[in-house]
Every structure is written in C-alpha cells, then in structure tokens.
N, C-alpha and C positions, 0 to 999 in steps of 0.2 A: 074739399078733399083735403084731410088729415091723418096727422099719423099715428095708427094707433099700437103700434107694438115696434118697436128699438131694437135690433141688439150690431155689440161692434165684439168684434175678436182681435188681440194684439195688435190693436190700435193707440198707436203714439200711449200714453202711460195707462191706458184701460187693457187689460188681461180678459175681462168679457164681462160683459155690460148686456141683460138682457130687460127689455122695459116696457110694459105700455103706457103709457100718458095718459094721463084720464082731461087735459084739457086742449083747445087750437089755441095754448098763450099760455106758456110756459118759462121763468124766471131759475136761473140758474144763477145760486150766489155761492162764494166761497172765498178761498185766497186766490191768489195770484200761487199761476205752480196749478192750481188740481185739479185741469180739467177741461172745464168750462168752454173754453172755446173750440180747445180738443173736440169736445161733441160737436158740436159748432161746424168744426171743418168737416167732422164724418158725417155730415149730413148735406154740406154743400158738395162733396164728392158724388152725391147720389147723380146728383147732374150731370153732363157732358163736358167735360175741361177740367182744368186741374185743381179747383176747392180752390175758400177763401187762403188761403196760403200760399195754391202754384208747389207745394211741396214736391217733391220727387216722393216715388213707392220705398227707397231707404230709409227716409226721414221719417216716413209716417208706421214702418213697422215697428211696431214695442221691441227693444230692449231683449236679445235671447226670446223672442219667441214666435211661433210661426209665423204665415200667411195669413199677413191683415185682410179683417173683412169684412162689409154696415151690409145691413140690409133691414130694410125697412117695407112694413106690411100699410098702403097708403088706402084708406076707406074713406069712400067716393059716391056723395050721395046719389041715388038714382042706381051703381054701378056694383057689382062685385068687386069686395076686393083687388085689389092686387102687392103683386111681393115684387120690388124694383131690391136689387142686390149689384154693389160693384165690389174688388178685394185685387188686390195681385195674382196674379197668374204662376197658380206653383208650380207649373212646368216653365216659367220666364219671371223671378223676380222682376225684372222692370217693369213691365208688361199691366196693362190692368183690362180687366173683361168687366164685364156688366151683363146682368140678369134678369129680365124680366118673368116671374112666374116660372123660372126653374130654369127656361131656356138664355140657351147665348145668342147676347143680340151683338148681329156683326154689325150691322147699321147704327148709330149712335141717336143719330137725329131721331129713332124708333120712340126715344125716352120722351121729346119732348112735349108728344102729347100728351101724355102721361103726370111727368113732373117734370115740374122751374123752379129755383130760387133765386134768388139778391140778396146781396146782406151790402151790411153798412161793419167793420172795422175802427178799431183807432188806426190802425193803416193808411186806413184813408180820407184822415185827416188832411195825410198831404198831397192828397191828389191833384189839390190845384199847383200846387212849387214842386213835381215831381215829373219824371218823363211823360212824355203823351201817349208812351206804352198804355201807362196804368189806367187812364180815362178810355184811353180806346179800348183795350177792356170787360171795364164797366159798360161801356156803350153797348158790348154787344155781349150782355148778359141779360139786360136787358131786349133786345133786337133776339134773344134765341126764347126768349118766353113767345113770344108769339110767330117765332117763324124758323119753325124745325129745319129745315134745310140750310140752315145760315155757320151750324156748326159744318156741313157738309163743306159752304163751299169754300170757309175760313181753313180748313186744313186742304181742301185744292190749291188756293191761294199761298200760303206760304210753302206747302211742299213743290212747286212748280220758283218761287223764289229760292229756296235753299239748291233746288237743283239747279239754278242761272247761274248762280254765283259762284261754287262747284265747279260749273261749265267753262266761266267765264278766270277762276284763277285758273284749270288745266288744261283746255282744252277749244281755245280762243277763236279757233279756226275752223269748231263747226257749228255752219251759221243754220244751215236747217236745221240741227238738234235746236240750235237757237230760237229760233225763228217761230220755231212748234211749244217750245217752254214761254215765251212771250205774247202767243195766243193765246196761252192758257191763262197769261196772269191777267192779261186786258178783260177774259172773257166774264173771271172772278170777279175780278176786281169793280167792273161796272154791276156787278146783281148786288155782291158784297154794299157797295156805296148806295143802289139803291132800296137794299133790304133798312140799310140805318138811314137813310132818308126819309121813308115810308112811316117807319115809327117818331123819328125826332117829331115829322109832321103829326101825325097823330099823339103826340102828347105837348106839344105846342098849341093846345084848340080847348085849352082850358084858359078859361075865362082868369085875365090878371089880380083878382083874389078870386078864396072861395073856403069849402068850410074847415080846411085844415088847420085854420090857423097857421100855418110855415108860411113863410115867405113864395112866393109863387114863382118856379124857376123855367127859363124859353131854355130852348136848348139848341148848341146852334151845332150844326157839323162844318166843319173846317179842314177843306180835304180837294187839292185839286177837278179831281174827277165829278165829285159833288158837283164844285163851280159847273164843269162842261154838262150835267147833266143836263144843270138843271135850262140848258137852254136849247143843248141840241138831243137831236135822236139818240140812243145805246149805242147802233150798228157805229154810228159816226165815230163820237165817244171812244166806245171799243178802237173801231181806227189806228185816232189818233193815237189816244198813248200803246199801241205796239211799235207806231214809228216810233213814237217819242221814247222810245224802251230800243228799239234799236243805232239811236241816236247815240244814245249816253254808252252802248257796247265799253269805248274805252275809258270814261272817266269813273263806270261801273268794276271792272277791270282793277283800276287802282287801288278804287274805293274798301273791292270786298263787299261791296253792299248793291242792294238795287232803287236807285234814284225814284219811280214814277210804281202806282201803283195807293189798293189802300190802304196797305201797311204805314202810309204815311200820311194818316186822315188823325185827325185831334180831335176834339171837343169842348165845348165852352160850355158855362153856363153863364144870367143873368138873372139880376130881380127886377120880374117882369114891371114890375111898377115902377121902379127908381129906374133899369139900366144896367144899372152896378151890377160891372165882370167880379164873377167869384173871386177868383184869384187878385184880386185889390180890397176884400173883403178881410172882415176879422173870421176869427177861426169860428165861430160862436152863428155867425151866418150864412158863411161856408156849411158849418154843419145843418142848416135852415134850411140849406135849401136841397143840398142832397136827399135830407125825410122827406121836404116835397117832392122833391123825383120820384124816391121810395115808394110813399103815396098813391102819387099821380101816376103812377104805370102798374100797381094792384089793383086796380082797380080796371083800367085800361083792359089789363089783360083775365079778368074777370067778368069784361062785358065783350070783349071779344073773342074769346077764348074759352068762357064759360069756368074758371075758375083760377083765382087768386095765385099766383106763386107762394113759395115759402118762404117768411120774411126771419132772415137771418139778423141780429143785431148781438151786439158784442160792444158791450161795455156803451150803450143807445146813448145814455144820458148825460155821456160828457160835452161840456164849450155846449149846452144847453142849460139856458136861463127856467126857472122854478115854473113858469107859467107854460114855457114848450115842451118841457118835459111831463108836466101833464095833461097837455092837447095831442103828446107822440099816443099815450099810454091810451087820453081817452077813446081814439081813433080808435085802438086796436080792440080797443073792449069792444068796441059797440058795433062794429062790423065781419062780416064772416071775413077773419084772417086768420089764416096760421101763422105764430109766429113762436121764436124761443130767442128769447135775450137773457145776457148776461150783466152782473153787477157783484159789486161787495158790501150795497145792506140792500136788505129786504126792503126795508122800512120804504127805501124812495123807488118802489115799485108799487104802494099801498097803493092809486087810485084800481091797481086792475084790482083790486078785493079776493071776492073769491070765485072770480070770471079765469084766475089763471091757479095752475098745479104749481107751487113752488119747490123746487126741490134745492138741498147743499150737496156741496161737489169737498168729498179729497181722498189726495193721490187715483186717481182712476175707477172712483165709486162712489156711490150715494150714498148718505149718513139715516140711518132710520129719522124717520119723525117723531 
C-alpha cells in the first residue's frame, strides 16, 4: 500500500493542499510551526480513532475556514486504487464522517482491512511516565491493524462504562438496567482483552536479537482480566467480572468511575536481552524499544494482513544515537514500508538518499523545490 494522492482542505494551517507523493518514503522539513506535524495528523485521522493528537474537530478546523477534510487515494499492489476520506460533518461540525470510494462508512471497522497506521511522536517520549491510558491507546492502535473488530468492541465497552457511571450517579436503584450494562461491560472487556493478548503473544515470538539493530522489546499486558483469561475459560471470566461489578456499585457510585474492566489495563515493555523495564530505562533506551515495537509490528502486520501499516514518525531521530538513527532509516529504506517523517534538518536523513521524497513546509504549504 502507498499513498499516491493526498488532499487537505481547511485542516489546521492548511487552506488547501493537493499533492501526489512520488515515493513511499517522505521526509518533511521546516521550522517549528510550519505544519509538518499537522500533515502527519491528517494522515493519522484516516484511520478510526482521534488521531495522533487526540484533537476535537473544533481544534482541527482552520481559523475562519469551512468544514475540514482529508482525502487519500491508496494504491494497492494487485488491486484497484481506493479513495479514503474523513472530515467534519457539514450538518454537525462536532461529528466526524468517513467515506470509502465516495460512500459513507457506517461501521468504521470497514476501514481497517484497507488502511491502518501507527506513529511515534515526541509526546510519546513520556509514554512510560504518563498515566496508563496513553499506553493502553498505543497498544490498541497496534491491535486494530490486525483485528478490525477491535474498534467496535472498544467503543461498545466505553459506552457501557459511561452509561453505568451515569446511572450509578443518578438512579442507582435501577438494578435490572445496571445488570444489563454490567453484562455488556463484561462481554466486551473479555473480547478486548483477548485481542490484546493475541497481539502481545504474536509480537513476543521474535527472538531476543534480530536484524533491526534495536533492542528487542517484550510486551506485557498488565490487567486483572488478562490474568484470569490466562487460566480460566472466557465465560467463567465474564461471570467473575459481572459479579465484581455488582459488588462494587456502592464504591463506584462514590468514586464516579468503574473499578473493573478492560479500561484498567496497562502495558509494560522490557528489554528482551536484559529484562530491564522501559520505565526504568533512559530516554534513548525507551525510544529504541518503542522503535523496535513499531518495526516488529509492521513486519507482523505485513505477514498476517498482507500489508504493513502506514508509519508516521514525528521527529523520529530525537533521543537516538547516530548508529541507531542510521539503522532506523536503513530499515525503512530496504523494506516495502510506507512512512512519512518530519525533521528540521534534511541532512540527518541522508541515509535514505534518493529513496525518499523531500518536501520543505512553510506556513501550511510546500515550498518550491
């Protein structure tokens, strides 16, 4: 898969950009605030979810612009090109819509077989010191590339959690209603966790050293539901989770949150060779492990789904020493991977040579080459 046309309309600081990338590898350079990361964000929004910034429509909309939109034409080996688009709904500016070949997408799981993306950003340098929610979202993006139903399960789990919290706060005597919501939470929590476990197991099959030149990272899902699924049938785990939710109603009503479920999961990484936790490692070592996770995932997805995800790398060379910078760029150069990267210095990407397209960005537009 590669992107052979990209159109941005009223997106952040882009009034309009129509561009036909000439290479599967793209390097965007320019000063801070020029719009490099905005372009990566636009690409990230073509997949289900809230993109690499998690922004609302009002934040994405260009000042004094009309409804924002992003369209990409995907060229796929052996298949006809496909057009994928997303943007603010003109009838409801807070709502986002998707289209595949011009048809409105009702179920966003339809997108996953055609397009997925993963990314590394400077904000993720804090992934192991920030709350677990960021690590959970990171893991779920990896899962979604291989399991199109994961987004639907996640959305259903979140809806049931929200409704249960609201009901406990306003009508805690509605036991039958609460029973139904807790049944939904239990079913979706087990499905979500099973998908996460399958992804972790697949990625942990790589040997302790490989050809990426990065430290092999072992993933570990930290979750009560995962612990129970490792030793009990799924139906038994659902029953146990429903019972725990019922017992915790009084406490949860006071806290305004739900104590049990897949939303309590965390992710940890360890260096496969030394066993050292990412949370206890230097910034450079953490970044190196995250790069390995990304490269491992790309190879896994290519093998299982027949296509690697689009890789978005915002300032990817930060915190990497010269040897690992070159190793990352050589890996991308020598494999059939589509990647968009940003940086302030084109020379730092010299290893890519003429295998990449280089574009300088200024104030939401490309400078003439």
